[in-house]
C-alpha positions as CSV (number, residue, x, y, z in Angstrom):
1,X,-85.8,-34.9,23.9
2,X,-82.5,-33.2,23.5
3,X,-80.9,-35.9,25.9
4,X,-82.2,-38.8,23.7
5,X,-80.8,-37.0,20.6
6,X,-77.4,-36.4,22.1
7,X,-77.3,-40.1,23.3
8,X,-78.0,-41.2,19.7
9,X,-75.6,-38.9,18.2
10,X,-72.7,-40.4,20.7
11,X,-73.6,-43.8,20.1
12,X,-73.3,-43.2,16.2
13,X,-69.9,-41.4,16.8
14,X,-68.7,-44.4,18.6
15,X,-69.6,-47.1,16.1
16,X,-66.8,-46.4,13.7
17,X,-64.2,-46.5,16.2
18,X,-65.7,-49.8,17.7
19,X,-65.5,-51.3,14.3
20,X,-61.9,-50.1,14.0
21,X,-61.0,-51.9,17.3
22,X,-62.7,-55.1,16.6
23,X,-60.8,-54.9,12.9
24,X,-57.6,-54.5,14.5
25,X,-58.0,-57.3,16.9
26,X,-59.0,-59.7,14.2
27,X,-56.0,-58.8,12.4
28,X,-53.7,-59.4,15.2
29,X,-55.4,-62.6,16.0
30,X,-55.1,-63.8,12.2
31,X,-51.4,-62.6,12.4
32,X,-50.7,-64.6,15.6
33,X,-52.6,-67.7,14.0
34,X,-50.6,-67.3,10.9
35,X,-47.2,-67.3,12.7
36,X,-48.1,-70.1,14.9
37,X,-46.7,-73.5,14.1
38,X,-48.7,-76.9,14.9
39,X,-46.3,-80.2,14.7
40,X,-48.4,-83.4,14.2
41,X,-47.0,-86.3,16.2
42,X,-47.6,-90.1,16.0
43,X,-48.8,-92.1,19.3
44,X,-45.4,-93.3,19.7
45,X,-43.7,-90.1,19.4
46,X,-45.6,-88.5,21.8
47,X,-45.2,-91.5,24.4
48,X,-41.5,-91.3,23.9
49,X,-41.6,-87.5,24.5
50,X,-43.7,-88.0,27.7
51,X,-41.3,-91.0,28.6
52,X,-38.3,-89.0,28.3
53,X,-39.8,-85.7,30.2
54,X,-39.8,-83.7,27.1
55,X,-43.5,-82.3,27.5
56,X,-44.0,-79.3,29.1
57,X,-47.6,-79.3,29.3
58,X,-50.6,-80.9,27.5
59,X,-54.2,-81.0,27.1
60,X,-56.4,-84.0,26.7
61,X,-59.8,-84.0,25.0
62,X,-61.8,-87.3,24.6
63,X,-63.7,-87.9,21.4
64,X,-66.5,-90.6,22.2
65,X,-67.8,-90.9,18.6
66,X,-64.4,-91.8,17.2
67,X,-63.1,-93.7,20.3
68,X,-60.0,-91.4,20.5
69,X,-58.2,-89.0,22.6
70,X,-56.9,-85.4,21.1
71,X,-53.9,-84.2,22.7
72,X,-52.4,-80.6,22.3
73,X,-49.5,-79.1,24.0
74,X,-46.0,-78.0,23.9
75,X,-42.4,-79.6,24.2
76,X,-39.6,-78.2,26.2
77,X,-37.6,-77.8,23.2
78,X,-40.2,-75.8,21.2
79,X,-40.2,-72.0,20.6
80,X,-43.1,-70.0,21.9
81,X,-45.1,-70.1,18.6
82,X,-44.8,-73.8,18.3
83,X,-47.3,-76.9,19.6
84,X,-48.0,-80.2,19.0
85,X,-51.1,-82.2,18.1
86,X,-51.5,-86.0,18.4
87,X,-54.3,-88.8,18.4
88,X,-54.2,-91.6,20.8
89,X,-56.5,-94.7,21.1
90,X,-59.0,-94.6,23.6
91,X,-58.4,-97.2,26.3
92,X,-57.6,-97.6,30.0
93,X,-54.0,-98.6,29.3
94,X,-53.4,-95.5,27.6
95,X,-54.7,-93.4,30.2
96,X,-52.8,-95.3,33.1
97,X,-49.6,-95.0,31.1
98,X,-50.0,-91.2,30.6
99,X,-50.9,-90.8,34.4
100,X,-47.8,-92.6,35.4
101,X,-45.6,-91.0,33.4
102,X,-47.0,-87.5,34.0
103,X,-46.6,-88.0,37.5
104,X,-43.2,-89.7,37.2
105,X,-41.7,-86.4,35.4
106,X,-44.2,-84.2,37.1
107,X,-46.1,-82.8,34.2
108,X,-49.5,-81.0,34.6
109,X,-51.9,-81.9,32.4
110,X,-55.6,-81.0,31.7
111,X,-58.5,-83.2,30.7
112,X,-61.4,-81.3,28.9
113,X,-64.8,-82.8,28.5
114,X,-66.1,-84.1,25.1
115,X,-67.9,-81.2,23.2
116,X,-69.9,-83.5,21.3
117,X,-71.3,-84.8,24.6
118,X,-73.3,-81.5,24.9
119,X,-76.5,-81.4,22.9
120,X,-76.9,-77.7,23.1
121,X,-73.5,-77.1,22.4
122,X,-73.8,-79.3,19.0
123,X,-77.0,-77.4,18.1
124,X,-75.3,-74.1,19.0
125,X,-72.4,-75.0,16.7
126,X,-74.7,-75.9,13.7
127,X,-77.2,-72.9,14.1
128,X,-74.7,-70.2,15.2
129,X,-73.4,-69.6,11.5
130,X,-76.9,-69.4,10.3
131,X,-78.1,-67.0,12.8
132,X,-75.2,-64.8,12.3
133,X,-75.7,-64.9,8.5
134,X,-79.7,-64.0,9.0
135,X,-78.7,-61.1,11.6
136,X,-76.2,-59.5,9.1
137,X,-78.7,-59.8,6.3
138,X,-81.2,-58.3,8.0
139,X,-78.9,-55.5,9.2
140,X,-77.9,-54.6,5.6
141,X,-81.4,-54.8,4.3
142,X,-82.8,-52.5,7.0
143,X,-79.7,-50.0,6.2
144,X,-80.6,-50.2,2.9
145,X,-84.2,-49.4,3.0
146,X,-83.3,-46.5,5.6
147,X,-81.0,-45.1,2.8
148,X,-83.8,-45.4,0.3
149,X,-86.5,-44.2,2.5
150,X,-86.8,-40.8,0.6
151,X,-86.9,-42.6,-2.8
152,X,-89.9,-44.7,-1.5
153,X,-91.7,-41.8,-0.6
154,X,-91.1,-39.3,-3.4
155,X,-94.6,-38.7,-4.3
156,X,-95.0,-37.3,-0.7
157,X,-95.3,-33.5,-0.6
158,X,-92.2,-31.4,0.4
159,X,-94.3,-28.8,2.2
160,X,-92.9,-28.0,5.7
161,X,-95.3,-26.9,8.6
162,X,-93.9,-23.8,10.3
163,X,-92.9,-24.2,14.0
164,X,-93.9,-20.6,14.9
165,X,-90.6,-20.3,16.9
166,X,-89.8,-17.3,15.1
167,X,-93.1,-16.0,14.7
168,X,-93.4,-12.9,12.5
169,X,-96.0,-10.4,13.0
170,X,-97.3,-7.3,11.1
171,X,-95.3,-4.9,13.3
172,X,-92.2,-6.6,12.1
173,X,-93.1,-5.7,8.7
174,X,-92.5,-2.2,7.7
175,X,-93.0,0.0,4.5
176,X,-95.7,-2.2,3.3
177,X,-98.8,-0.2,4.7
178,X,-101.1,-0.9,1.7
179,X,-100.1,-4.2,1.1
180,X,-100.9,-5.1,4.8
181,X,-104.4,-3.9,4.5
182,X,-104.8,-6.1,1.3
183,X,-104.1,-9.3,3.1
184,X,-105.6,-8.6,6.5
185,X,-109.1,-9.8,5.4
186,X,-107.3,-13.1,5.0
187,X,-106.6,-12.9,9.1
188,X,-110.2,-11.8,9.8
189,X,-111.5,-14.8,7.7
190,X,-109.3,-17.4,9.3
191,X,-110.2,-16.4,12.8
192,X,-113.8,-15.6,12.2
193,X,-115.1,-17.0,9.1
194,X,-118.7,-16.9,10.1
195,X,-118.8,-13.2,9.8
196,X,-118.0,-13.5,5.9
197,X,-120.3,-16.4,5.3
198,X,-123.3,-14.4,7.1
199,X,-123.2,-12.0,4.2
200,X,-122.5,-14.5,1.6
201,X,-118.7,-13.1,1.2
202,X,-116.2,-15.6,-0.5
203,X,-112.6,-15.1,0.9
204,X,-109.8,-15.2,-2.0
205,X,-108.7,-18.7,-2.5
206,X,-105.4,-17.5,-3.5
207,X,-103.3,-14.2,-3.1
208,X,-100.4,-13.6,-5.5
209,X,-97.7,-11.3,-4.1
210,X,-95.8,-9.9,-7.2
211,X,-92.7,-7.3,-6.9
212,X,-88.9,-7.0,-7.3
213,X,-86.6,-9.6,-5.3
214,X,-86.0,-8.4,-1.7
215,X,-89.2,-6.3,-1.3
216,X,-90.6,-8.3,1.6
217,X,-92.8,-11.1,-0.2
218,X,-92.0,-13.9,1.6
219,X,-92.0,-11.8,5.0
220,X,-95.5,-10.5,4.4
221,X,-96.7,-14.2,4.0
222,X,-95.0,-15.2,7.3
223,X,-96.7,-12.1,8.9
224,X,-100.3,-13.2,7.6
225,X,-99.5,-16.7,9.3
226,X,-98.2,-15.1,12.4
227,X,-101.3,-13.0,12.8
228,X,-103.8,-15.8,12.0
229,X,-102.0,-18.1,14.3
230,X,-103.0,-21.1,12.2
231,X,-100.9,-23.8,10.5
232,X,-98.5,-22.6,8.1
233,X,-97.2,-24.9,5.2
234,X,-94.4,-23.5,3.1
235,X,-92.9,-24.8,-0.3
236,X,-90.9,-23.6,-3.1
237,X,-92.1,-24.0,-6.5
238,X,-88.9,-26.2,-7.5
239,X,-90.0,-28.8,-4.9
240,X,-92.7,-30.1,-6.8
241,X,-90.7,-30.7,-10.0
242,X,-88.9,-34.0,-10.3
243,X,-87.2,-36.3,-13.1
244,X,-89.9,-39.0,-12.7
245,X,-93.3,-38.1,-14.7
246,X,-96.1,-37.4,-12.4
247,X,-94.4,-36.8,-8.9
248,X,-95.1,-33.4,-8.9
249,X,-98.8,-33.8,-9.5
250,X,-98.7,-36.4,-6.8
251,X,-96.7,-33.9,-4.5
252,X,-99.4,-31.3,-5.3
253,X,-102.5,-34.0,-4.2
254,X,-100.5,-35.0,-1.0
255,X,-99.9,-31.1,0.0
256,X,-103.8,-30.4,-0.4
257,X,-104.6,-33.6,1.6
258,X,-102.4,-32.6,4.6
259,X,-103.8,-29.0,4.5
260,X,-107.6,-30.3,4.5
261,X,-106.5,-32.3,7.5
262,X,-105.5,-29.1,9.2
263,X,-108.0,-26.7,7.8
264,X,-108.1,-23.7,8.3
265,X,-104.5,-23.1,7.2
266,X,-102.2,-21.3,5.0
267,X,-100.1,-22.6,2.2
268,X,-97.2,-20.4,0.8
269,X,-95.4,-21.1,-2.6
270,X,-92.4,-19.3,-2.9
271,X,-91.1,-18.5,-6.6
272,X,-94.4,-20.1,-8.0
273,X,-93.1,-19.4,-11.6
274,X,-91.0,-22.2,-11.4
275,X,-94.1,-24.5,-11.8
276,X,-96.7,-22.0,-13.0
277,X,-95.1,-21.0,-16.2
278,X,-97.4,-20.7,-19.4
279,X,-98.2,-24.1,-21.0
280,X,-97.6,-24.9,-24.7
281,X,-94.7,-22.6,-24.8
282,X,-91.9,-25.2,-25.4
283,X,-90.4,-25.8,-28.9
284,X,-92.9,-28.7,-29.5
285,X,-95.5,-27.4,-27.1
286,X,-95.0,-30.6,-25.4
287,X,-97.0,-32.2,-22.3
288,X,-93.9,-32.2,-19.8
289,X,-93.7,-32.8,-16.2
290,X,-94.1,-29.3,-15.1
291,X,-97.4,-28.8,-17.2
292,X,-98.9,-31.9,-15.6
293,X,-97.8,-30.3,-11.9
294,X,-99.5,-26.9,-13.1
295,X,-102.7,-28.9,-14.3
296,X,-103.0,-30.6,-10.8
297,X,-102.3,-27.0,-8.9
298,X,-105.2,-25.8,-11.0
299,X,-107.6,-28.7,-10.5
300,X,-106.9,-28.6,-6.6
301,X,-107.4,-24.8,-6.2
302,X,-110.4,-24.6,-8.3
303,X,-111.7,-27.9,-9.6
304,X,-114.6,-30.3,-8.7
305,X,-113.2,-30.8,-4.9
306,X,-114.0,-28.5,-2.2
307,X,-110.8,-26.8,-0.4
308,X,-112.7,-25.0,2.4
309,X,-110.5,-23.1,4.7
310,X,-107.3,-23.4,2.6
311,X,-105.7,-20.2,1.4
312,X,-102.8,-20.3,-0.9
313,X,-100.2,-17.4,-0.9
314,X,-97.8,-17.3,-3.7
315,X,-94.7,-15.1,-4.5
316,X,-92.9,-14.4,-7.7
317,X,-91.0,-11.4,-9.4
318,X,-91.9,-12.8,-13.0
319,X,-95.6,-12.7,-13.2
320,X,-95.3,-12.0,-16.9
321,X,-94.5,-15.8,-17.3
322,X,-97.3,-17.2,-15.4
323,X,-100.1,-19.3,-17.1
324,X,-103.3,-17.2,-17.7
325,X,-105.6,-19.9,-16.0
326,X,-103.5,-19.5,-12.8
327,X,-104.3,-15.9,-12.5
328,X,-108.2,-16.0,-13.2
329,X,-110.8,-15.4,-10.2
330,X,-111.3,-18.3,-8.4
331,X,-107.6,-19.3,-8.2
332,X,-105.4,-16.3,-7.4
333,X,-108.4,-13.9,-6.9
334,X,-106.2,-11.2,-5.6
335,X,-103.0,-10.2,-7.0
336,X,-101.0,-7.7,-4.8
337,X,-98.1,-5.6,-6.2
338,X,-95.0,-5.3,-3.4
339,X,-93.1,-2.4,-4.9
340,X,-89.9,-0.8,-3.8
341,X,-90.4,1.3,-0.9
342,X,-90.7,5.0,-1.1
343,X,-88.7,7.3,1.4
344,X,-91.2,7.1,4.2
345,X,-91.1,3.3,3.8
346,X,-87.5,3.1,3.7
347,X,-87.0,5.3,6.9
348,X,-89.5,2.6,8.7
349,X,-87.7,-0.3,7.5
350,X,-84.3,1.1,8.5
351,X,-85.9,1.5,12.0
352,X,-86.8,-2.3,12.2
353,X,-83.3,-3.4,11.1
354,X,-81.5,-0.7,13.4
355,X,-83.2,-1.8,16.7
356,X,-80.4,-4.1,17.6
357,X,-77.6,-1.9,16.3
358,X,-75.9,1.0,17.9
359,X,-75.9,3.9,15.9
360,X,-74.0,7.0,16.3
361,X,-75.5,10.6,16.9
362,X,-74.5,11.7,13.5
363,X,-76.5,8.7,11.8
364,X,-80.0,10.2,10.8
365,X,-82.4,7.4,9.3
366,X,-84.4,10.0,7.7
367,X,-81.4,11.4,5.8
368,X,-80.2,7.8,5.1
369,X,-83.6,7.2,3.6
370,X,-83.3,10.0,1.1
371,X,-79.8,8.7,-0.1
372,X,-81.2,5.4,-0.9
373,X,-83.8,5.5,-3.5
374,X,-84.3,2.3,-5.3
375,X,-83.0,0.2,-2.6
376,X,-85.3,-2.7,-1.5
377,X,-86.0,-4.0,1.9
378,X,-83.3,-6.7,1.7
379,X,-80.7,-3.9,0.4
380,X,-81.4,-1.8,3.4
381,X,-80.8,-4.6,5.8
382,X,-77.6,-5.5,4.2
383,X,-76.8,-1.8,4.1
384,X,-77.2,-1.5,7.9
385,X,-75.4,-5.0,8.4
386,X,-72.2,-4.1,6.1
387,X,-72.1,-1.0,8.4
388,X,-72.0,-2.9,11.5
389,X,-69.5,-5.3,10.2
390,X,-67.3,-2.2,9.3
391,X,-67.4,-0.7,12.6
392,X,-66.5,-3.8,14.2
393,X,-63.5,-4.4,11.7
394,X,-62.3,-0.8,12.9
395,X,-62.7,-1.5,16.7
396,X,-65.4,1.3,17.2
397,X,-68.1,1.1,19.7
398,X,-71.0,2.3,17.6
399,X,-71.8,2.8,13.9
400,X,-70.6,6.3,12.6
401,X,-71.9,7.9,9.4
402,X,-68.4,7.2,7.9
403,X,-69.2,3.3,8.0
404,X,-72.7,4.0,6.8
405,X,-71.2,5.8,3.6
406,X,-68.8,3.2,3.1
407,X,-71.3,0.5,3.5
408,X,-73.6,2.5,0.8
409,X,-70.8,2.5,-1.7
410,X,-70.1,-1.4,-1.0
411,X,-73.7,-2.4,-1.6
412,X,-73.8,-0.2,-4.9
413,X,-70.4,-0.5,-6.3
414,X,-68.4,-3.1,-4.3
415,X,-65.5,-2.4,-1.9
416,X,-62.9,0.0,-2.6
417,X,-59.8,-1.0,-4.6
418,X,-57.3,0.8,-2.2
419,X,-54.5,-1.4,-3.5
420,X,-55.2,-0.1,-7.2
421,X,-52.6,2.3,-8.3
422,X,-52.8,4.4,-11.3
423,X,-50.9,7.4,-12.5
424,X,-51.6,11.0,-11.4
425,X,-52.6,11.7,-15.3
426,X,-55.2,9.0,-14.7
427,X,-56.2,10.4,-11.4
428,X,-56.7,13.8,-13.1
429,X,-58.8,12.3,-15.8
430,X,-61.0,10.6,-13.3
431,X,-61.4,13.7,-11.2
432,X,-62.4,15.9,-14.1
433,X,-65.0,13.2,-15.3
434,X,-66.7,13.1,-11.9
435,X,-66.5,16.8,-11.7
436,X,-68.2,17.2,-15.0
437,X,-71.0,15.0,-13.8
438,X,-71.5,17.0,-10.7
439,X,-71.6,20.3,-12.3
440,X,-74.1,19.2,-14.7
441,X,-76.3,18.0,-11.7
442,X,-75.5,21.4,-9.8
443,X,-76.6,23.5,-12.5
444,X,-79.7,21.9,-14.0
445,X,-82.8,22.4,-12.2
446,X,-84.5,19.2,-12.6
447,X,-81.2,17.1,-12.5
448,X,-80.6,14.8,-9.6
449,X,-78.8,16.3,-6.4
450,X,-75.2,15.3,-6.2
451,X,-75.0,13.4,-2.8
452,X,-71.3,12.0,-3.2
453,X,-68.5,12.3,-5.6
454,X,-65.2,9.9,-5.4
455,X,-62.4,9.3,-7.4
456,X,-61.4,6.0,-5.3
457,X,-62.1,3.1,-7.8
458,X,-64.5,0.7,-7.0
459,X,-65.7,-2.3,-9.2
460,X,-65.0,-1.6,-12.9
461,X,-65.4,2.0,-12.4
462,X,-62.5,4.4,-11.5
463,X,-64.8,6.7,-9.7
464,X,-68.6,7.6,-9.6
465,X,-71.1,10.0,-8.7
466,X,-73.9,9.4,-6.4
467,X,-76.8,11.3,-7.6
468,X,-80.4,11.1,-6.1
469,X,-83.7,12.7,-7.4
470,X,-84.4,15.8,-5.2
471,X,-88.0,14.3,-5.0
472,X,-89.4,11.0,-5.7
473,X,-91.9,11.0,-8.6
474,X,-94.4,8.6,-9.9
475,X,-93.9,9.7,-13.5
476,X,-90.9,11.6,-15.2
477,X,-91.3,14.3,-17.6
478,X,-89.5,14.8,-20.8
479,X,-87.4,17.4,-19.5
480,X,-86.6,15.2,-16.5
481,X,-85.4,12.4,-19.0
482,X,-83.3,14.8,-21.1
483,X,-81.6,16.4,-18.2
484,X,-80.7,13.0,-17.0
485,X,-79.2,12.2,-20.3
486,X,-77.4,15.6,-20.3
487,X,-76.0,14.6,-16.6
488,X,-74.7,11.2,-17.9
489,X,-72.7,12.8,-20.9
490,X,-71.1,15.5,-18.6
491,X,-68.2,13.3,-17.9
492,X,-67.1,13.0,-21.5
493,X,-67.9,16.6,-22.3
494,X,-65.4,17.6,-19.3
495,X,-62.8,15.4,-20.6
496,X,-62.9,16.7,-24.3
497,X,-63.1,20.7,-22.9
498,X,-60.2,20.1,-20.6
499,X,-58.1,17.6,-22.2
500,X,-58.9,18.1,-25.9
501,X,-59.2,14.1,-25.5
502,X,-61.6,11.5,-24.8
503,X,-61.1,8.3,-23.0
504,X,-63.2,4.9,-22.3
505,X,-64.4,6.1,-19.1
506,X,-67.8,7.0,-20.3
507,X,-68.9,3.6,-21.6
508,X,-71.3,2.9,-18.7
509,X,-72.7,6.3,-19.1
510,X,-73.5,5.9,-22.8
511,X,-75.2,2.9,-22.1
512,X,-77.5,4.4,-19.8
513,X,-77.9,7.4,-21.7
514,X,-78.9,5.3,-25.0
515,X,-81.5,3.2,-23.0
516,X,-83.3,6.4,-21.8
517,X,-83.3,8.0,-25.5
518,X,-84.2,4.7,-27.3
519,X,-87.5,4.4,-24.6
520,X,-88.3,8.3,-25.3
521,X,-88.4,7.5,-28.9
522,X,-89.8,3.9,-29.1
523,X,-91.9,3.6,-25.9
524,X,-92.9,6.9,-24.5
525,X,-93.5,8.9,-27.6
526,X,-91.3,11.7,-26.7
527,X,-89.9,12.5,-30.2
528,X,-90.9,14.0,-33.5
529,X,-92.2,10.7,-34.8
530,X,-95.4,11.4,-32.6
531,X,-97.1,9.6,-29.7
532,X,-96.6,6.1,-30.9
533,X,-95.2,2.9,-29.1
534,X,-93.1,1.3,-31.7
535,X,-91.4,-1.2,-29.3
536,X,-92.7,-3.2,-26.1
537,X,-91.2,-6.0,-24.1
538,X,-93.0,-9.1,-25.4
539,X,-92.0,-12.5,-26.8
540,X,-92.2,-16.3,-25.9
541,X,-92.0,-17.3,-22.4
542,X,-89.0,-19.8,-23.0
543,X,-87.7,-18.3,-26.3
544,X,-85.9,-15.2,-24.9
545,X,-88.9,-13.0,-23.7
546,X,-86.4,-10.3,-22.6
547,X,-84.3,-10.9,-25.6
548,X,-86.9,-10.3,-28.2
549,X,-88.9,-7.1,-28.8
550,X,-92.0,-6.7,-30.6
551,X,-91.5,-4.2,-33.4
552,X,-94.3,-2.5,-35.2
553,X,-92.4,-0.6,-37.8
554,X,-90.8,-0.7,-41.0
555,X,-87.1,-0.4,-42.0
556,X,-87.6,3.1,-43.2
557,X,-89.2,3.9,-39.6
558,X,-86.0,2.2,-37.8
559,X,-84.1,4.7,-39.9
560,X,-85.8,7.5,-38.5
561,X,-85.6,5.9,-34.9
562,X,-82.0,6.1,-35.3
563,X,-81.8,9.7,-36.6
564,X,-84.4,10.7,-33.6
565,X,-81.9,9.1,-31.0
566,X,-78.9,10.6,-32.5
567,X,-80.6,14.1,-32.7
568,X,-81.7,13.8,-28.8
569,X,-78.3,12.7,-27.7
570,X,-76.5,15.4,-29.8
571,X,-78.8,18.1,-28.4
572,X,-77.8,17.1,-24.8
573,X,-74.2,16.7,-25.8
574,X,-74.2,20.5,-26.9
575,X,-76.2,21.7,-23.8
576,X,-73.9,19.7,-21.6
577,X,-70.8,21.3,-23.4
578,X,-72.3,25.0,-23.0
579,X,-72.8,24.4,-19.1
580,X,-69.1,22.9,-18.9
581,X,-67.9,26.0,-20.5
582,X,-69.6,28.5,-18.7
583,X,-68.9,26.7,-15.4
584,X,-65.3,26.2,-16.1
585,X,-64.0,27.8,-12.7
586,X,-66.6,25.5,-10.8
587,X,-65.5,22.4,-12.7
588,X,-61.6,23.2,-11.8
589,X,-62.8,24.0,-8.2
590,X,-64.5,20.5,-7.7
591,X,-61.7,18.5,-9.7
592,X,-58.8,20.2,-7.7
593,X,-60.6,19.6,-4.6
594,X,-61.2,15.8,-5.3
595,X,-57.6,15.4,-6.1
596,X,-57.1,16.6,-2.7
597,X,-59.6,15.0,-0.6
598,X,-60.5,11.9,-3.1
599,X,-64.1,11.8,-1.7
600,X,-66.7,14.8,-1.3
601,X,-70.2,14.6,0.2
602,X,-73.3,16.7,-0.5
603,X,-72.4,19.2,2.4
604,X,-68.9,19.7,1.4
605,X,-70.0,20.2,-2.1
606,X,-72.6,22.6,-1.2
607,X,-70.0,24.6,0.9
608,X,-67.4,24.4,-1.7
609,X,-70.0,26.1,-4.1
610,X,-70.9,28.7,-1.9
611,X,-67.5,29.6,0.0
612,X,-64.9,28.5,-2.9
613,X,-63.2,26.6,-0.1
614,X,-63.7,23.3,1.8
615,X,-64.9,23.6,5.5
616,X,-62.1,23.8,8.2
617,X,-60.9,20.1,8.7
618,X,-61.7,18.3,11.8
619,X,-58.3,17.1,13.4
620,X,-60.0,14.3,15.0
621,X,-61.5,13.1,12.1
622,X,-59.2,11.7,9.6
623,X,-61.9,11.0,6.9
624,X,-62.8,14.7,6.5
625,X,-59.0,15.8,6.1
626,X,-57.4,16.2,2.8
627,X,-54.8,14.1,1.0
628,X,-52.1,16.8,1.6
629,X,-52.9,16.8,5.3
630,X,-52.9,13.3,5.8
631,X,-49.5,12.9,4.2
632,X,-48.3,15.8,6.5
633,X,-49.4,13.5,9.7
634,X,-47.9,10.4,8.0
635,X,-44.5,12.2,7.6
636,X,-44.5,13.1,11.2
637,X,-45.4,9.7,12.1
638,X,-42.4,8.3,9.9
639,X,-44.8,6.2,7.7
640,X,-42.8,4.9,5.0
641,X,-43.7,5.5,1.5
642,X,-46.8,7.7,2.3
643,X,-46.2,9.7,-1.0
644,X,-47.4,6.5,-2.7
645,X,-50.3,5.9,-0.7
646,X,-54.0,7.0,-1.3
647,X,-56.1,8.4,1.4
648,X,-57.5,5.2,2.6
649,X,-54.2,3.7,3.0
650,X,-52.8,6.5,5.1
651,X,-55.8,6.4,7.5
652,X,-55.2,2.6,7.8
653,X,-51.6,3.0,8.5
654,X,-52.6,5.8,11.2
655,X,-55.1,3.7,12.6
656,X,-52.5,0.8,13.3
657,X,-50.1,3.4,14.9
658,X,-52.9,4.3,17.3
659,X,-53.7,0.8,18.4
């Protein structure tokens, strides 16, 4: 099969060059034809030239119908591009004269047969142009039909049948233990449907996988198909919708017809919200193409027809916009929420993606799982891939913890801006700002653990604090939320206490703190306004569901909400200022150490808090050395402008020298 495909590919590749060669030959022929001169001679002129021996060569062609001879040839005085043409009367005397004169002057001449004497040649001459025109017309018509083949079958389903080359099994899906148990019944039914029919059980017709992007919904559906070993059709919700009205409904019908011929089978519809949105939610409540497609899908799933042996699995991260008729029993009977993995799930996912990667001894998947709360499966895979790319870039034989740290920062904040220059004053401001966050995190019992602090700019931030919860909780208490807000305000408080000045660096902190406090007041009932939900995320599906909020309060209550928010934030600000002032020495210690090392890990911070100094530097590990030590080494190596370089730039220059 591959050889045939290769031959076709070669032929297609040679066709353009063949056409180019033919075109060039035609141009050359036309060029020679246009530059050629043909002189018409009379009978007497030809005979005079023949008598005088001026004819170099000629060809004699009889024309029986016209009773003439056509003569073409060249005279001795002609140029290379010249020839003559003459018409002679057909008689024996003419032939005798021509023969005698040719023998006398030793002139070679050729006699051709009359082309009109051959019936085949006459018919061929008459029919050949017509045949050529018909062949060309058929060729171009065939090409046109082939080009528009897709437009002729636009009503056909675009669902593709999986080839099972890269089969996914449940062992390849980590961190989704409960979710796999929910869909395992589908596999048992597809393998042994009589066991269910014996007890009168009806297997769900549809399973809806809901959850944030990257949590493994598509992977779970592929695993169900791989375990069941049945035909697996997959299609995106957007593949149903087209410009022409009725095309989507036609494709739905065709998809189910194909599935019935291969039952039992699975149909996987990814991003079903593209076609399954609520009906009648447009400005005019119109009956558009998407609604017709949805109506057909509803009918095929649970209408008058019978779809025995066909199970539909759909995935979406927006279940809130789906039509209620799609979610009722009989259609999507079972709804499985695929959530972000917990610490155990993250460790299992990391183990799956780390199989083909060479990790160093200092990389522990359990510790890495602790440092990545909120990461989806796709984020974790991307994290390890970024670490591997960094290790290759640095010509290392294995992935160390330094590459994992850098990859984590890249995923969260983007690449480090090592070329970004800012003054010592700005560096000091950023150092105290981040140290303020760290001090609050260290001193509040329910605050998140400080995993990493850096003043190397990334993205739009001049530095950042990586803080993760000490333990993952299902619910947050009021104390947890208040201490989170206090920690977010620690940077601004530190600026005010140390420099008696405030900067714009706390913009993102204020945005996060305000959202938490507003949710406490209007959604969680954690204020003096009482246990009331004053706001909730609602609205029209196509008119800004996330833009508008349902507000069940008057203008007076709105003023009270503002007052409560201001009261909570001010209390947290006062508490943060108190903690910063009481721990000024610790603040100075962390800030000054940040100016030296630029980045501090959790282990270094813990050692610094306990001993007041950093642990001894590892001379074999440049990343663990201070900026001062690195500049001393750079001075010994005669690196130019080392005083203007930051830590990452000096390490890069030293690595270049080693290579």
